[in-house]
Phi, psi and omega in degrees: 000313181292325180293319179296316183299314181296320180300316179299310183303320179292319180295320178295321176298318183292317180293320179291320180298315181294327183298318182278321181294319184262010175056048182287345181295342181287347176266349185265062173213151182299322182301317181303312183286327178291326174293321180295322181288326176298314182282322180230068191301312183287322177294319179298311180300319180292320181294314174307312182306308181299321180294320179297310182301317181295314184297314182288323181296326175267011173064033178278138184282061190231012189293312183297320176297313181290328175301313179296323176294323180299316183292322186287327182271316186262347185083174187298308185292303183295323184294319177300319182296313182296311183294318182301313180286319185295315178301317183289317177295318175296318179298315182295323176298311177298323176301312181291322183293324174296313183298317188269320191248317187261021189305307186295317180293318176298316177305315182287318186285327186238032186305323181289338171270336190292319184304304184294325176297316178298321178295318181297315179293320177298322183279312186247355173061225187298332179294323174300320175295315178307319179292320177300320181290324177283315178237093184292090175297325176252158175301145181310316185291328178291320178297319176306316184287314186291324180295337179292346178265359179264167183284003181305133174289148181303316180295315173304309183301317179305304189287325178293316182295319180294324182285321181290327181272349184302316182295319177297325178298311179299315182300307183295316179301313177302320177298317177297321174300316182291321174301320180287342184275355176297126180260330181213142181279070178222161181307321176296321184285326186273314183282050177276154182302321181299313184291319179296322178294321178298318177297322175298314179303318177300320183291322183268358181301313181297325179290321178298319182295315182296316178303313177302312177296318182295320184290323182288323180292316176304313181295325183291317191274333180267355187304320186286356189241153180255122183280124176299148183285331178228152180243154175285329188212157170281329187220128175241124184249125180251112182119125186247035176265204185301313180296315180298316182292322176290323174302313178296322179294312175302309181298322178289327182293333180256020173068024170287159175272110189244132169240138182236124182247131178219131183269345186234225179273146172289146183105336182060203187292324185301310183287312194269326188221006186235254190303309191293304179296325181290325180286328178292323178294317181296328182289320179299315182297321186293324177305315182297318180293322178297315180299325178296340183255006184300324180299330177299335182262007182082020182241123181262127180226150178293163180292127184294142176249129183270118173259089190302318178300328176285327176300312184287332177292324177288329178300313180296324178294328177289319180298314176297327179288326180279329190309320183299336171303336186242011193282162176298319181300316183291318184283332166303313179297332176277358177100014180266135176270100185276126181239130179264128176157182187251119183267142175225126183291134175256325180206182181293350184236357186226146177221144180261130174231108187058236179260011182257143172249123187248133174251148182207146177297324180223145184237134174244120175266119188220056187268006171073208182211171181223160182296135176280124180249111186290154180281077181257135179303131178090350185293326185289345180277350185254137174281070186288161179250151165226181178295347179275318186254001178306327187280005178261353183287148184253340186237147177284128182287133181297320175234135178229128173256129176251120179264112176116114180255033172280192183304311180296315178296318183292315182305307189282329178296315176296315181299306183294327175296316177292328180282345174130354175288155168263112193252135168245122181254120188241134176210147178275349180273166181277355183223157165281159181044064188295350181272351178269168176293154186300327178295320176295310180299323177299313179299316176295318183289327175300316182293317180298318180290326181291330180272355174111000178284133179273110185258118181247097182257161186058039176233128175264125175286109187276327181194161171242147175225148179229133181210116179058037181081357178261145186235143174213154180241135175262123181255143171237137186297139173256010178205174184279107177212159187312309183265111183281338178216161186203150178243132179243119175269145182203161174265319177231148176244129170249119178266122184214059183257013180135181180229148178240136184294142177279090184241352185275151177078006180262355187079018183293318180296318180296325181279343184082023177284124189286153170237157176278169178299336181277359175093357177274169183286140176285115177232158182264189183297346176254017173066027172276143167274202180306323179260130185297342179260001178249118187249164176219141176207164186088198182296334178291340181260329186067193356277350182249130183256071177235149178300315183291331177285327178299320177291325180296306178304320183309322186292318179297311182300315182283315178301317178294324184291313184282325191231011182295342176289337178267315177197135182252147183243119172288136182294136188256112182251013188293329185227086177248113179270154170210159185225132166257124192261053166282183170234106006282153179293154175233118176233144185211147171217143180070203184291145162255179179297323182296312182293324175300312182292320181299324181267002177060048178256121179291143182205164172244145186248126177240125185235138172227120178282136181286351173296345175257007178266124188300316184293322180291325176296313184297326180276350187069033183230055186264005173290128175128188182194171170235128176229135186233137176263130180229163179292144178307125174078000182228164181263011178292131184278125177269329186186160174213144178230127177244126170237124179144180180304137178056031182305317179304322182282318182299327182298332189300329180293326176288321178296318177297317180299315185290319181300324185249017176061037177264137182260188183298328179302321180289322179296317180298322178282357179263134179293125173249135178295146180239140353269116178225163178292331179300339178299336180298327178294320180289328181289325180286331175289324178294326180291324176298320181296318181297318183291347179248016179295140183281102185299322180291320177297313182295327177295317176297318179298324179295317181296319182296313180292326179288327178298329182266010176287000000 
């Protein structure tokens, strides 16, 4: 590295010396090249053409400078012709060089750029390249290299590139010609109409290009449909779950005319089958666990008896208590027109609900997601459970197999084990909670196994069999372990392997609204789908399937839908927290160690074990820790993971700090009540501060204080 640095410095010094020794500055003026062009027009044009082609082919960042020079020396007309063909020929050479010679290097070097370009070319073909040339989302030379790895034909690449780059070529060449026409360095000589006009063109070129591409794209996608002259609503929302309800609330708050269509229960999965009922069940299970530990506190209690029907009755009572918050009556009172039925899109502005056709200027799709059921042989023969129908069971299953060791699987496996079921938790991956760091997953697994859950990892479920009312699953190992296969007998099966976006039955295929490979709707940074007036938010849009993220997205979708003509807001995913409600709880925001290493992000780690927190010791809840990732040498927080009692509540302070760019010094400088769990946040910040104590200053302070003894 040092040799390369010295070599570069030496070459720069040599070039500067040659510049002054040989008086090369006399050639670096427009008059010299203009005279050369006047004496030898063809030779000068040919040399310029070759220089431009070479610079572009080798991806040198000199395009703008050479284009200005072309206008200054050759004038507008000749300059445009030379630059247009030279830039296109050079770009095509780079394109071919990448395709034939540099394929592996380009794929490795620019992998993060390659996926969106491949997706764009596959979706829009030549028009996507045309848009990139007009509005360069990526640097021009990167486009040249990466498009070489796409299926675009060379001929198509050439003419589309030339056409797409032509507006910028004309504007920059004109600017060069006008700059060369300056005769004197005075206000009158500089502020000529031509020069002022050229700078105005340079300024408006990006806006013109965006408007042109947007207009062409708008015309392409809306051409088959007839736009209504009048609309029934400003906003039509399809789906009455978390995303849909928050969308309706925001729309009504700004006095828009809002229509909300829901085919099932208001409140969606979170209220009726997800967050609310699961937390009510977990609360009952936690009471059982706490009663089992009462002896540790010197309190003798009889062994608790679980009345499962009453447990489930309370679960439904909790749902009924919260339901009015999401009810038709409440939202009707807020001014939302709530419609019961199933909506199907007829056009970008119209949807059919029963026999009724509704028109709206903007549409928000918020249809949520449902449990994903894998295609395993024999599964259809079993009356299996998911997070949707689990709440209908009346009896506690003696044995329960939980398929999937993600957050839902771990939460419910622990809850049913505590309530009295014998639970087997099965997953083909090597860890529970695979998105968390290994130490986090290990702690949760240890607790699950300590409470009696049979945790079977690295096992793929090959088939299910049912015979005389008895069920069993055949598992096959996905790694090298003593038992290559295993059989699990069970009374009930809970499938918890993930969720699938609800996109079917909406008419999306007929309209050509795109979906991602993950099955969610394809949306841009403003949550717009294929049609700019059709938005999506919540689980159906992804990428995070959390209730609070759905609400977060809803604000962006509605504000952009209603006010996007004035200003649009790109959705902010920088600080997304989540909590898994196992015992101990796992809460996280931002990066963890695994993600930081995968992205090659340098970090410092600060860890505080809850076994050293006074309140946790007093409560007998000292399992867990807090760990915070910070920028190396600074207190800026990259991410925080909290494992332990009340982890979800403790995380909020780190979420606030990251959202508002507050570092660990600010947390350390904030008074925390004692003795509380939140004091752990201050203690982990204190640990970071001690590791960054100025050793030299402390050494001098020690000498100073000893001198004053």
